[in-house]
N, C-alpha and C positions, 0 to 999 in steps of 0.2 A: 248263373254262371256259376260253376261249381266252385265248393267250399276247396277244392284243391287248386284250382286256379287263382281262387282269392288270394289265398295264402301266398302265393307267388308272387303274382304284384305287388304286396303289402310288403314283402321283403325284399322284392327288390326295388321298390321304394325308400326303403328305410336306408337301405346299401347306398344308392346313392346319396342321399342326404347328409351321413356321416362322412363319406368321399369327401361333398362338399365343405362340409365344416374341416375336414382336416388339413386340404388347402387352403381355403381362409385364415386359417392356422397358422400356416406356413410363412402365406405370402403375403398378407392385407395386416398383418402385424409386426412391428417390430422386437425383437427380440433383447434380452437384456446384453448379448455382446454388441449388439446392434446400437443401440444407445452407449454404448462405452466408447463407440468408436470413430464419434465425430474429432475430427481433425481442427484446434483450435487452432483461432487467427494468428500469426507473428507479428508481432510485434519490432522494429528496429531497435538493436539498444542502442542505451542514452552513450554519449560522448563523453571522453572521459574529462572531468574538470579539472582546469589547466588556468594557474595565474602568471600571467611574467611581470616581472619586475625589469625596468625598463630606468636608466642612465641618460640625460638627456642635455645638450647646452642650454642654458637660460632663456635662448630668445625663441625656444620652441615651447614657452610654458603657456602659451593661449591657443597655440593650433591644437599641438599634438593630443591632449586630452580630447575636443572636440571629434577627432578622428579617431582616437582609442574607442570614444564612444560610438562611433558608426559600427567600429569590426565588431563592439560587444552585440550590438545589435540584431549583425549578423551572424555569430559565431556564439549562442547563446552558455557554450562550456566554458568560455574563456573569459577571465578576467582581469586587471591590471593592479599591481599593487601599487602605493606609494609612489607615482614616478620621482624621478629624483631629480630635481630641473637642478644645475650649477653651472659655473666655469669650467669648462673643458677639460681644461687640467684639471681640478681640483677632482673632476670624475673619474679620468684615467688612475690620477692618485692612490685614489680610493680602492678604487680594481686592484690596482698593482700592491696595494696593503692587504689585500684579500677578502675586500669586499663582494657580497654575491648580488649578482645582478646575469638577466638572462639577455640583454640586448645595450648597445652603448650607442649613441648619436653625437658628436661634437661638433663643431661649426667649424674645424680647419683638418684638412689633411694632415697637418702636422701633428695635434694632439692624436689622431686614429695613428698614427705612424708613431707614435711614444711608445701607444696601448701594445701593437704589435710586436714594437722591441721590448717589451716586458710580459710577452706572451701572457698577454688577458684576453686575447680577442681570438677567435678562428678565422683566421685571415681569407680561408676559400671561399667567407660569406660576406666577406667586406663590398661595399659597393655603396657609390655616391647618389646620395638622395636630392638635394636641393640647391638650391644658388640663392646668393642674396648679394645686395650692395651694400657698399660703405659711403656714408653719408655725414655731412657735419651740418649738428644741428644749432636750431637757437630757441632759449624759453619764447614760449608763442607770445605771439605780439609784440616780441622786442623789435628795435629799432637798427639791430648789428648787421652791420655789411659785410657778405665777404662771398666774394665774386673768384675766386682762385685760390688754391692752396695754396701761395705763394704769400696772401692774407694772414697766415699766422704769426707773418713775422710783423703785422701791422703795430702802431703803437695803441692803436685803439682795440683791437685783444692782448687784452693782459691773462688772463686765465683759460684752461684751456684741460679739457676732460678725457684722460685717454685712458680704456680700460689698460691694469699692468698686464702687462705682456708674456709676462714667465706662467701666467696661468688662465687669463682674458683672449683669446684668438681675435677677437678687435680691433683689441690694442694691439696685439701682433700687426693686424694690417693698413691700423693707422700707421705708426712706425714705418713700415714697408714706403706707403706714399710720402711720408716726410722723408725719405731715403733719397727719393727719388730727385728732390729737391738738394741734397745734400744737408739736412738740418738733423739726420739721423745718421750713426755711424754703423748701422750692422742695415745688411738688405734682406736678413731674414725679418726681421722685425722685432728681435730679440738681442737680449744682452748686449747693446749699443748702449750709446752716450746718444743725449740731445746736444744740439750745438749751442751755440752760449747765446744765439739772438732770441732761441726759444726757453731756453731752460730752467728757466726761473718761470715761466708760463706754465710748464704742465704740473696738471693735479692727476696723478693715478689714483683710477679705482680698480676695487676690488672684483667688479664686476661690472660687465656694462649699462647693465640697471644703475648700477651707483653713479656713475658717468653720466645718464639722461637727467636722473637726480639734482645732479650739482648743476648744470643748464638749467632744469627747468628752476630751481631755487637762487638762480642769479647767482648763486657762487660760482657760477665760469659763462662767460661769455660764448660760447660754443663748444660743443664736444663731439667725439665721433664717435658711432654706433651705428647699426645696421637699420636701413628699412625696414625691417620686422618690427623694430622696437617704435617706432612709432605708431602700432597698434596695441604696443604694450604699456609704457608709461605715456603718461599723460602731462600737458604742459609745455610741451617741447614741437618744434616743426623743422623743416627741414628748407635749409639755407644754402645748400651747393652739397651735389652727385659728384662721390670723389672720382674722376676718369679711372675705369676699370683697368685698363693698364699702368697705372702707377702704382698696382700691387697686384699681390697671385690674385688667381682666382679664388673668390669667395666659395667651397664647396662642403656641404655636411656630407660626410661619409658615413655609413652604418655599420654595423656586424653585430654575429651573436656572439655572445660574451662566450669564452672557452672556458667548458665545464657545464656549460648549461643544460639541463635534463629537458628542456623541452624547444630542442631545436628547430623542428619541422614549422610546429605554431608560431612561432621568432621569426622565421624566414618568410612565413606566410603573412604576417601582421605588415611585412617590410614589403612583401610584393602588395599588399593591397594599399599601402602608402604612395607607391607611385601607379597604379592604375585606375585605382576605384576613379569613377570621373566626379563621385560628391566630395571624397579626399582631397582631390588635384580642385575641389573650388577652395574648400578650407584654408589648403595651401597658399592660394592666390590672394585669398580676400586678406593674409594675413603678411604678403609681401616675400614669399616663399613663389621660386620658379623648381618645380620640380622636373629633373636633369633624367 
């Protein structure tokens, strides 16, 4: 082979090699701009932390915290402040005096009506939550006999514990029941007087739990409380269930407090209370019926 042909072949080989290296550099290696163009994985923004303040009737003291625990397990961004459990009338008075809360749950429609009249609640959010029964209790193991409402006039019954109707809805329902027998002068269960046949027997209690305690300790032979109170207080047992037509229907309404900045979460919690299967089981366990 001539030197000229050899030189041509060698030159062609170097050209091919150079081209191959150039192509490899463009397609086989990642450029600096390529390395920086990787799209980072997106993450869901964390939900805003919310703390709810609830004002609730005394009789919800056992059941409500368990339902709140269920809710926070499913909504980790929500916590509850120290829930205030008091007589419904006291809670309404607190709100009327400027106390701050997000939710109000009372043991009577009358108490919630007062809160509405005071402009303490957002009436558009009001809903009926639970029903309850009124019962007559005696000390556990007691031999007290009580077979009808008329037995309140029996000489064997000397002391009867009833919640003060001014603030305790259970007392109002008890008085309505006594009114059906002509033993209390007001059919609303409030601001009336007891008949002579029983007025010296009545021991007023500042809350339904106090009425239960009067019975458990033997200070009173009987007392009027809710079915749900049997799960909250020891030392008492049902001796009689008051007929539902002897008093107004026992309903627990709830509403978002006016001025709350957590309306959506508060409403969601109320809906959870009414519809979640595990929550419903808790209410039933403590003697409440979800409406």
